[in-house]
C-alpha positions as CSV (number, residue, x, y, z in Angstrom):
1,M,-10.5,-35.3,13.1
2,T,-10.2,-36.3,9.4
3,F,-12.5,-35.3,6.5
4,D,-13.3,-36.8,3.2
5,T,-13.8,-33.4,1.6
6,P,-11.1,-30.8,0.6
7,L,-10.1,-28.0,3.0
8,V,-11.8,-24.7,2.3
9,S,-10.2,-21.5,3.5
10,I,-12.4,-18.6,4.6
11,I,-10.8,-15.2,4.8
12,V,-12.4,-12.5,7.1
13,P,-10.9,-9.0,7.1
14,I,-11.9,-7.2,10.3
15,Y,-11.8,-3.5,11.1
16,N,-13.9,-2.1,14.0
17,A,-16.7,-4.6,13.5
18,E,-17.6,-5.4,17.1
19,L,-21.4,-4.8,16.5
20,Y,-21.6,-7.5,13.9
21,L,-18.6,-9.7,14.3
22,S,-19.9,-12.3,16.8
23,E,-22.9,-13.1,14.6
24,C,-20.7,-13.2,11.5
25,L,-18.2,-15.7,13.0
26,S,-21.0,-17.8,14.4
27,S,-22.5,-18.1,10.9
28,I,-19.2,-19.4,9.6
29,A,-18.7,-21.8,12.5
30,S,-22.1,-23.3,11.8
31,Q,-21.4,-24.3,8.2
32,T,-22.7,-27.7,7.3
33,Y,-19.5,-28.2,5.3
34,Q,-17.1,-28.6,8.3
35,N,-13.6,-29.0,6.8
36,I,-12.8,-25.3,6.9
37,E,-10.1,-23.0,8.1
38,V,-11.1,-19.5,9.0
39,I,-8.4,-16.9,8.8
40,L,-9.3,-13.7,10.7
41,I,-7.2,-10.7,9.8
42,N,-7.6,-7.9,12.4
43,D,-6.7,-4.7,10.5
44,G,-5.7,-2.6,13.5
45,S,-9.2,-2.5,15.1
46,T,-9.5,0.0,18.0
47,D,-12.8,-1.5,19.4
48,G,-13.6,-4.9,20.8
49,S,-13.1,-6.8,17.6
50,E,-9.8,-8.4,18.5
51,E,-11.2,-9.8,21.8
52,I,-14.2,-11.3,19.9
53,A,-11.9,-12.9,17.4
54,E,-9.7,-14.3,20.1
55,N,-12.6,-15.8,21.9
56,I,-13.8,-17.8,19.0
57,C,-10.3,-19.0,18.2
58,K,-10.2,-20.5,21.7
59,K,-13.5,-22.3,21.2
60,D,-12.9,-23.5,17.6
61,Q,-9.5,-24.6,16.5
62,R,-10.5,-24.1,12.8
63,F,-10.3,-20.3,13.5
64,R,-7.0,-18.5,13.4
65,L,-6.3,-14.8,14.2
66,I,-3.6,-12.6,12.6
67,N,-3.2,-9.0,13.7
68,Q,-1.8,-6.3,11.5
69,T,-1.5,-2.5,11.7
70,N,-4.3,-0.7,9.9
71,F,-3.2,-1.1,6.3
72,G,-6.6,-1.4,4.8
73,V,-8.9,-4.2,3.5
74,A,-6.7,-5.0,0.4
75,A,-3.7,-5.7,2.6
76,A,-5.9,-7.7,5.0
77,R,-7.2,-9.9,2.2
78,Q,-3.7,-10.4,0.8
79,L,-2.3,-11.4,4.2
80,G,-5.2,-13.8,4.5
81,L,-4.5,-15.3,1.1
82,K,-0.9,-15.7,1.9
83,N,-1.8,-17.8,4.9
84,T,-4.4,-20.1,3.3
85,N,-3.9,-23.9,3.2
86,G,-7.1,-24.8,1.6
87,E,-7.8,-26.2,-1.9
88,F,-10.5,-23.6,-2.3
89,V,-10.9,-20.1,-0.9
90,I,-13.7,-17.7,-0.2
91,H,-14.0,-14.3,1.6
92,C,-16.5,-13.1,4.2
93,D,-17.0,-9.5,5.3
94,S,-17.1,-9.1,9.0
95,D,-20.5,-7.3,9.1
96,D,-22.3,-9.9,7.0
97,L,-23.5,-13.5,7.4
98,M,-22.8,-16.7,5.6
99,A,-25.8,-18.9,5.0
100,E,-25.5,-22.2,6.9
101,R,-25.1,-24.4,3.7
102,A,-23.1,-21.9,1.8
103,I,-19.8,-23.8,1.4
104,E,-21.7,-27.1,1.0
105,Y,-23.7,-25.7,-1.9
106,L,-20.8,-24.0,-3.6
107,Y,-18.4,-27.0,-3.3
108,K,-21.1,-29.3,-4.7
109,S,-21.6,-27.0,-7.6
110,I,-17.9,-27.2,-8.4
111,V,-17.9,-31.0,-8.2
112,D,-21.1,-31.5,-10.2
113,N,-20.0,-29.1,-13.0
114,G,-16.2,-29.6,-13.1
115,S,-15.8,-25.9,-12.5
116,N,-13.0,-24.0,-10.7
117,I,-15.3,-21.1,-9.6
118,A,-18.7,-21.4,-8.1
119,V,-21.0,-18.4,-7.8
120,G,-24.0,-18.4,-5.5
121,A,-27.1,-16.3,-5.0
122,Y,-27.1,-13.8,-2.1
123,T,-29.6,-11.9,-0.1
124,K,-29.2,-8.1,0.1
125,Q,-30.5,-6.8,3.4
126,G,-31.5,-3.2,3.6
127,K,-34.0,-0.9,5.3
128,L,-36.7,-1.8,2.7
129,G,-36.3,-5.5,3.3
130,D,-34.5,-8.5,1.8
131,E,-33.9,-9.1,-1.9
132,L,-32.5,-12.3,-3.3
133,I,-30.0,-11.6,-6.1
134,T,-29.5,-14.5,-8.6
135,H,-27.3,-15.1,-11.7
136,H,-28.3,-16.4,-15.1
137,T,-25.1,-17.1,-17.1
138,C,-22.0,-19.0,-16.5
139,N,-20.4,-18.4,-19.9
140,K,-17.1,-16.6,-19.1
141,Y,-17.5,-13.9,-21.7
142,D,-21.1,-13.0,-20.6
143,F,-20.2,-13.3,-16.9
144,I,-17.4,-10.8,-17.3
145,H,-19.7,-8.5,-19.3
146,N,-22.3,-8.5,-16.5
147,I,-19.6,-7.8,-13.9
148,L,-18.3,-4.9,-15.9
149,I,-21.7,-3.2,-16.3
150,G,-22.7,-3.9,-12.7
151,T,-25.5,-6.5,-13.4
152,Y,-23.5,-8.9,-11.3
153,Y,-21.7,-7.9,-8.1
154,S,-17.9,-8.4,-8.2
155,S,-17.7,-9.3,-4.5
156,L,-15.6,-12.3,-3.4
157,W,-18.0,-13.5,-0.7
158,N,-20.4,-15.4,-2.9
159,K,-17.7,-17.0,-5.0
160,L,-15.8,-20.2,-4.1
161,I,-12.5,-20.2,-6.0
162,R,-9.9,-22.9,-6.5
163,T,-6.9,-21.5,-4.6
164,E,-4.4,-22.2,-7.3
165,L,-6.1,-19.5,-9.5
166,C,-5.1,-16.9,-6.9
167,K,-1.5,-17.9,-6.1
168,D,0.3,-15.8,-8.8
169,I,-1.9,-12.7,-8.4
170,S,-2.3,-10.2,-5.6
171,F,-4.5,-7.4,-4.2
172,D,-3.2,-3.9,-5.0
173,K,-2.3,-2.8,-1.5
174,N,-3.2,0.9,-2.0
175,I,-6.7,0.2,-3.4
176,N,-9.3,-0.4,-0.6
177,Y,-12.5,0.2,-2.6
178,M,-13.5,-2.1,-5.5
179,E,-10.3,-4.0,-4.6
180,D,-12.3,-7.2,-5.0
181,K,-13.4,-6.3,-8.5
182,L,-9.8,-5.8,-9.6
183,F,-8.7,-9.1,-8.0
184,L,-11.6,-11.0,-9.6
185,A,-10.8,-9.4,-13.0
186,K,-7.3,-10.8,-12.8
187,I,-8.6,-14.3,-12.1
188,L,-11.3,-14.2,-14.8
189,K,-8.8,-13.1,-17.4
190,K,-6.9,-16.4,-17.0
191,D,-7.3,-19.3,-19.4
192,G,-9.2,-22.4,-18.3
193,I,-11.7,-20.6,-16.2
194,K,-15.0,-22.5,-15.8
195,I,-17.8,-20.9,-13.8
196,S,-20.8,-22.7,-12.3
197,I,-23.9,-21.0,-11.0
198,I,-26.1,-22.0,-8.1
199,N,-29.1,-19.9,-7.4
200,K,-29.5,-21.0,-3.8
201,N,-28.8,-18.3,-1.2
202,V,-25.2,-18.5,0.2
203,Y,-24.8,-15.1,1.8
204,Y,-26.5,-12.3,3.6
205,Y,-25.1,-8.9,2.5
206,R,-25.9,-6.2,5.0
207,L,-26.1,-2.7,3.8
208,V,-24.1,-1.2,6.8
209,S,-23.1,2.4,6.4
210,S,-19.9,2.0,8.3
211,S,-18.6,-1.0,6.3
212,Y,-15.7,-0.9,3.9
213,T,-18.0,-1.2,0.9
214,N,-20.6,1.4,1.7
215,N,-18.2,4.1,3.0
216,V,-17.8,6.0,-0.3
217,S,-15.2,8.5,0.6
218,R,-13.0,10.7,-1.5
219,E,-10.4,8.0,-1.3
220,S,-12.9,5.5,-2.5
221,L,-13.8,7.6,-5.6
222,Y,-10.1,7.9,-6.5
223,S,-9.9,4.1,-6.1
224,S,-12.9,3.6,-8.4
225,I,-11.1,5.5,-11.2
226,E,-7.9,3.5,-10.8
227,V,-9.8,0.2,-10.7
228,T,-11.9,1.1,-13.7
229,N,-8.8,2.0,-15.6
230,K,-7.0,-1.3,-14.7
231,V,-10.0,-3.5,-15.2
232,C,-10.6,-2.0,-18.7
233,S,-7.0,-2.5,-19.6
234,I,-7.3,-6.2,-18.5
235,F,-10.3,-6.8,-20.8
236,Q,-9.4,-4.4,-23.6
237,D,-8.7,-7.2,-26.0
238,M,-12.0,-9.0,-25.3
239,Y,-14.5,-6.2,-25.8
240,S,-15.0,-3.4,-28.3
241,N,-13.7,0.2,-27.8
242,E,-17.3,1.4,-27.6
243,F,-18.1,-1.0,-24.7
244,I,-14.9,-0.1,-22.8
245,A,-15.7,3.6,-23.3
246,H,-19.2,2.9,-21.8
247,I,-17.6,1.4,-18.7
248,K,-15.3,4.4,-18.3
249,N,-18.1,6.9,-18.9
250,Q,-20.3,5.2,-16.3
251,N,-17.5,5.6,-13.8
252,K,-17.2,9.3,-14.7
253,I,-20.9,9.7,-14.0
254,M,-20.6,8.0,-10.6
255,V,-17.7,10.2,-9.5
256,L,-19.5,13.4,-10.7
257,L,-22.7,12.5,-8.8
258,N,-20.8,11.7,-5.6
259,S,-18.1,14.4,-5.5
260,Q,-17.0,17.8,-6.6
261,K,-14.2,16.3,-8.6
262,T,-14.0,17.2,-12.3
263,Q,-13.7,14.3,-14.7
264,R,-12.5,16.5,-17.6
265,N,-9.1,14.9,-17.7
266,T,-10.2,11.4,-16.7
267,F,-10.5,8.8,-19.6
268,P,-10.5,11.5,-22.3
269,E,-10.4,8.7,-24.9
270,S,-13.9,7.6,-23.9
271,T,-15.6,11.0,-24.6
272,K,-15.9,10.5,-28.4
273,Y,-18.1,7.5,-27.8
274,L,-20.5,9.3,-25.4
275,L,-23.2,10.7,-27.7
276,E,-23.6,7.4,-29.6
277,D,-23.9,5.3,-26.4
278,K,-27.6,4.3,-26.2
279,N,-27.1,2.8,-22.8
280,I,-26.3,6.1,-21.1
281,P,-29.3,8.3,-20.3
282,L,-29.4,11.7,-21.9
283,K,-29.3,13.4,-18.5
284,H,-26.0,11.6,-17.7
285,K,-24.6,12.5,-21.0
286,L,-25.4,16.2,-20.2
287,L,-23.7,15.8,-16.9
288,I,-20.4,14.8,-18.5
289,L,-20.7,17.4,-21.2
290,S,-21.4,20.1,-18.5
291,D,-18.3,19.1,-16.8
292,L,-16.3,19.2,-20.0
293,L,-17.6,22.7,-20.7
294,H,-16.8,23.9,-17.2
295,M,-20.5,24.5,-16.5
296,N,-20.4,23.5,-12.8
297,H,-23.6,25.4,-12.0
298,L,-25.5,22.9,-14.2
299,I,-24.0,20.0,-12.3
300,K,-24.9,21.5,-9.0
301,F,-28.5,22.2,-10.2
302,Y,-28.8,18.6,-11.3
303,K,-27.7,17.3,-7.9
304,F,-30.1,19.7,-6.2
305,L,-33.0,18.4,-8.2
306,N,-32.0,14.8,-7.5
307,S,-31.7,15.5,-3.7
308,K,-35.3,16.9,-3.8
309,K,-36.6,13.7,-5.5
310,S,-35.0,11.5,-2.8
311,I,-36.7,13.3,0.1
């Protein structure tokens, strides 16, 4: 079969996803844009994921399965990237769904706008219902700013990227949380990046507690610190010291709220900007200051009050 459109590579890292995998792969197979190759990376699954992946490879020759020992999602993404043949590449998490016209919409956006990265809207699916997340700027500087402050999600599953932008960079193999943010930062730092935005839904992001993304473990928190440090270093020359300090202090707050790990010695250079930062609430400033002053009882009390509010 021949196609008039370029080949698009879809990378799917898989780890113990048997509950959702069949539906995920069916959503990819049903794409209206048909000139795709789907690279399934089984990251040492111990459930029925491998069998599910094998079955769809038998039915659809566009799907290809590669098995590896459990090295983590970053290594799985890198192996997938190494085996791509497409002119464009996108990732899909094994517990999510691609909208039927996802690749069609994203590729058309690239063609219509002469861009090399297309970003689509996505639907966040949680217990409280569905929420459509859209984007409102394609200016590179503003786009990166929104990624850094968390207004835009740094995932790779709603971004179709020209493959040549990825060829000379790699995923850090020991970082398996926010690994996509670091990879995307390396791409966005390049010259000649042109982003196009399409506010049509291309993806269904499921808030699954067992997924790579939502399993915020101690290892994940360590990764968040490392990623924040590396991402801030990448963009240090593009943004002010105050803004970079804000990003680092926000990460300190996230770690303090989700662990017992002190942040006293993490990003000490950002502390001097804390009190003047109008975008950090007073309660979070006090959280960091309590940690600096070894007042752990205040941090515990703050977390206790927060837990009562969430009940």
